[in-house]
N, C-alpha and C positions, 0 to 999 in steps of 0.2 A: 552527710558528705556523699557526693555523687560518685558511684563506682567508676573505674577507668573506662570500661566498655561503654557505659551510658554517656560518659563525658565525650568520648570520641564520636559517638553517634550524634550527639547534639552539635558538636563542632562541624562535622561533615554536613549535617542537615542545614545548619545555619549558613555555611559557605555556599551550598547548592542554592538555597533560597535567595541569598544576596545576589549571586551571579545571575540567576534566572530572572529575578524581578528587575534588577538594574538594566540588564540587556534589553528586556522587553519594553521597559519604560523609555529607554533611549530610542529604540526602534520606533515606538509609537509617536514620539515627539518629533523625530527627525526624518522619518521615512514614510512616504505616503502609501496608501493601499494601491495595489497594482492589479489592473484588469488585463485579461488575455482574450484571445478570440473566443474562447468557450464561455467567458463571463456573461456575455450578452444573453446566451441561451438559458443560463441559470437564472438571470434576472427576469427574463420573459416567463420562465416556468414559475418563479416566485410570485409574479403578478397573477398567474393563473391559480396558484394556491390560494391567494387572498380572495380570488373570485369564486372560490368553492369548487375548483377543479372542472368548471364547466367548459373551459377552453384549453385545458391541459393537453398538450400535443403528444406526450409520451416519449419525446426525444431524450428526456433525462429521467432517471429515477428520482423520486421525490425527496430523498434525504437532504441534499444540500439546498434545493429550492425552499423547502420548509424552513431550514435554518435561516436563510436569507430573509424569508417572509417574517420570521419571528423577530429578527433584530433590526431590519430596515436598512438604514443608510450604509454605504460602504465603510464609513469610519467606525460605526458601531459593530458591524460584522468583523472588521479587522480587530477591534478590541476583544471581541468574544473569542476569536481564534488565538489571541495571545494568552487569554485565560486558559483555553484548552491546552496550549503548549506548556503552560506551567503545571497543569494537572498531569500531563503525560510525563513530564520530568520527575514529578514526585512519585508517580506510580513506578517508574523504573528504579528510583532510589529504594523504594520499599522492596521491590522484587530482588534487586541486587543484594541488599542487606540481609533479607530473610533467607535467600538461597545460600549465601556464603557464611553468614554470621559475622561478617566483617564490614564495619561501617564504610571503609574506604572503597570496597567493591560497589556498594550502593551509591556512594558519591561519584565514582568514576562512570558508572552506568548512567546516572542522571546527567552529569556534565557532558557525556558523550552525545546526548540528545540535544541539550540546550546550547552547546557550543558548535554544533553542526550547522554551518550556514545554509545548507540545503533544507534543514528543518526550520531554522529561525526565520529566514527570509520568506519561506513558504507561508508562514503565519500572516504575512502581509498580503499574500496573493488571494484574490477572490476566486478560488478554485476549491475543489473538494478534498484535497489531500490532507489538510490539517484535521478536518472533521473525521475523515476516514481513519487517520492515525489514532485519533482519540478513542473512537469506538473500538478499534482493534485492540488498543492498549488496555482498555477497560475489560474487554473479553479475556485477554491474556492474564490480566491481574486476577480476574475471577477464577480462571482455571488454575492459577498458581495457588490461590487460597484453598481451592477445593482439594488439590493434591497435597498441600502442605499441612493443613489443619483439618483433621477428620471431624472435629466437633462442629465445624462450620458447613458441613455438607448438607445443606437444607434445600428444600424445594425452591425457596426464594433466591438462593445463590445460583442454582441451576437456571432458573428463569432469567436472572440477571445476565448470566453468561450468554444465554441464547438471545436475549433482547439486544445486547450490545453487538453481538456478532451479526444479527439480522440488520441492525441499523447501519453497520459498516457496509453490508451488501447493498442497502438502499442508498447509501452515499456514493459508493463506488461498486458498480455491478461485478467487477472482477472478483470480488470477495464473496460471491454467492455460495461458494463451497465452504466457507468458514463455519457456519452453524453445524453442517453435517460433519466436518472434520473434528470439531471440538466435541460434538455429541458422542461420536464413536471413539474418540481418543479417551474420553473420560468414562464412557459407559461400557466399553468392551475391553477386557483384559485377556491376555494369552499367558497361560501358565502350564508348562510341561505338556504342550500339545492339547490343552483343554481351553475352551473358550468360556469365560465367565462374564455374564451380562449383568450390569448394574442398571436397573430400569430407571432409577431416579434421575441421574444425569442425562441418560439417553432421551427420556421423554421430556424432561424439563428444558433442556437446551434446544431440542428440535421444535417444541411447541410454538415459541414466538416466531421462529423462522417460517413455519407452516402458515401461521396466521398472517404475518406481515409480508414476507417475500412471496409466499404462495398467493396471498390475496392480491398483491400488486400485479403479479403476472396474470392472474385471472382477469383483473380489470383491463390490462393491456389487450388480452385476447378478446374480451367482449366488445371493446371499443375499436380495435384496429386489426383484429383477426390475425394476431401473431402471438404465439405462446413464448414470450420473451420478457426480459426486464425492461427493454426499451423498444422503440420502433425503428431503430437504426442498425439492426443486425446486418442487413444487406450492404449498407454503406461501409460498415466496419470490415466485412469480408473482402470488399474490393481493395482495401488496403493491402491485402495479400495478393489477390488474383489480378490486380491492376498491372502487375509486372509482366504478365503474359496474356493480357486482354486481347491481343491479336488473334488468339485461338477461339474467341467467341464465335459461334456459328452465325451464318448469314441470316438466320431468323431474327437476329438482334443486331443487324449490320449498322443501323443508324445509331443505336446506343453505343456500339463498339467504336465507331469512327469518332463520335463526339468525345468519348472518354480518352481515346488515344491522342486527340488534339490537346486536350487539357493536360494529360499526363506528360506529353513531350514538352509542353511549355513549362510545366513545373520542374521537370528534370533540367531544362536549359537554365532556369533561374536559380535552382537550389541544389542541383545534383542528385535529387531523389524524387521519386513520384509520391512520397508520403503526403497524405492529406489533399491530393489533387481532386479526389472525389467531391469534396465540399464545394469546390469552385465549379465543378461540372454539373451539379444537381439541377440548377435552373434550366440549363440548355437541354439536358436529358429529359426533364419534365415537359418542356415545350415541344420537343420533337416527338415524344411518345404519347403525349396527351394523358399521361398518368399523373395522379397526385403524388404527394411525398410518400405516402404509405404504400401505395401500389408499386411505385418505383423501387422502394426498399425491398418489397417481396420479390419483385422481378430480379433485382440484382442479387438477392440471396439465392434464388434458384440458379441463376447463371453461374454464380461463384461456386456453389456446391458442385455443379456439373464440371466446372473447370478443375476443381481440386481432385475430383474423381478421375478425370482424364489426364491430369498432369501431376501425379503425386510427388514426383521428384522435384518439380519446381516449387510446389507447396512446402515440402519438407526443408528445402534449402532456405526458404524465407523464414520458416519456423526457427531453424538453427541460427540464422542471422538475427532474428528478433530476440532469441534467448541470449545471445551474446550482448546485444545492445542493452538488455535489461540491467546489466551490472555496471553501467557507465557512470553512475553516481553524479547526476547532473545537479546544478544549483540554479534554480529559476529565480532571478532577481532583476531589478531595474537599476543599472549603474547611474542613470540620470536622476534617480531619486535621492542620491547622496549629495548633500549640499556642501559638505566639507571637502575642499580640494585635497587635503592630506589623506583623508579616508578614501576619497575617490581614486587616488593613485595607489594606495596600499591594499585596499580590499581585493581588487582583482588577483593580486599575487597571493594573498592569504587564501582566497577561495580556490585558486588553482592548486595550491599546496594541500588544502583539505580534501579536494576532489581526488588528488593522487593517493592520499592516505586511505580514503574511503574505498577507492578502487582496489587497492591492495587488500583491504579488509574483506571486500566482497570476494576476491579471488581466493583469499585464505579460507573463507567460509566454504566456498565451493569444493576446494580440494580436501579440507579437513572433514567436511561432512561425508564425503565419499570415502575417505580413509578410515573413519571409525566403523564403517560398515564391514570392513575386513580385518580390523585390528581390535581384538578383545582387550588388549593391554591399554590402548588409548581410551576405549570405552570406560574401563574401570578407573583409570587414572583421572580422567576428566569428570568422573561421576555423572555420566549421562543418565538422566532420568526421563520419565514420561513427559515431563514439562519441556525439557530440551528438545525432545522429539517433536512435540507439538509446535514449538517455535520454528525449528528447522523445516519441518514438513510444510508449514504455512508459507515459508519463503519459496521452497522448491515448487509447491503447487502453483503459486502466483507466477513464478518465472515461466513454467510450462504453459499454464492456462493463457496468460497474456500473449505468449508467442503463437499459440494455436489460433487465437481469436482475432488478433489485430497485428498489423505490422506498420504502425505509424510512430507514435511517440513512446516507444517501449521503455526507454530509461525512466520515464516518469512513473511507470507502474510500480517501481521498487520503493518510491519515496515513503509511502506509509509503513513499510517494513524495514527501512534502512536501519533504524535503531535496533530492531530485532537482530539483524546481522551483526552489528557492532557489539551488542550484548553477548552474543554467542562466541564471538572471537575473543572478547574480553574474558569470558568465562574460561575458555580454553587456556588463555595466557595465565590467568589466576591459578588454575589448577596445576598447570605445568610448573609454575613457580613454587607452589606448595609441595608438590610431589617430588620434583627433580632438582630444582635449583636451590631452594632454601635449605634442605637437609645437607647438601654438599657444602654450602657456606658455613653452616653450623659445625660441620665436621672439621673444616679447615680452621675455624676459630678455636675449636677444642684442641687441635694439634698444636697450633701456634701458641695457645694459652698455656 
């Protein structure tokens, strides 16, 4: 006879699997893969991968192009991302269940991912987010096992954590800090003002990152003379400095005036200068006589000088980008829905889900700040090193993305959105266990 806890676990797991598989099967059958403006550059890079990197232009880190090259057609890449989404769902089920000992917490954590339209529809998008989310989730899963089960603290697990964190960085350069953050979080402990270093996780997690991420940056430097993850650093910085590009000195007057023309046209059409640089590149190259890489280095130098001379302007954009980071977008193609009923209902459902996610994001921001000053909350919510790792990853991504880019900031949270929801869910679960449930039991005893 199956014991009650195991029975509940199997029921929740079965429910999660049924919902996750049925939803993805429906999506694959009825909704096409969706390309965006970035998709072409990933496809171009994938072709360069198949050609042995001989004409790889360095505009993209190799993580997603290699994935595309591995699977080929858009439809097969789409199917592979649906499988990744199922894997992410099961990983959060395991983490939620093992962290709480309650099957329903694991089930809610898993369903929070798979029922989030921002995650589900992204699995159809030919962009890096689903792959980035998968590698990050695997790294978080490895870190959870490391902290939860001492008997599994092997070199192989440490290398696996480092490898998946490094692959997340190579899929999405924003997460280049992840291997370092995980290595130090697992390898360095503070106890009564003493620092204890555990060399196994520190070395094992960092080693794959040094080899993969460091090796890739060395390749970019040797080929394009930039110590960076991509060759587009200068263009990304203009997403920030383009707002006050009038201040560019006359030494670069021609580049300045060209960009201002494109910026003003972009603002007239969209209300924002975001991504105007991508339209301006050909004209700026023609005027300056510089190739793509030379122009990137020039714009990097110009932007750094502008940031130094206009720190107030820069910081105001950083704060604006940080705020946009929490907007909980859903990237999907309404035209891909063939059913008239679904086509009319889905926008309302997605709007409602976005509102819930935005509330969850704000709850995370305020709660994570509150526990820094409230020992009572810290203890009631049973905040562990693992929760600090998760929250620190989100905060570091919010700050880093805002410092580096000021374009599509809401998209940067997509790979970590489920982390935010899990932490809010954890706080709600612990609040229920500590404050609400005991009061309900007390009332029942009195009434009984």
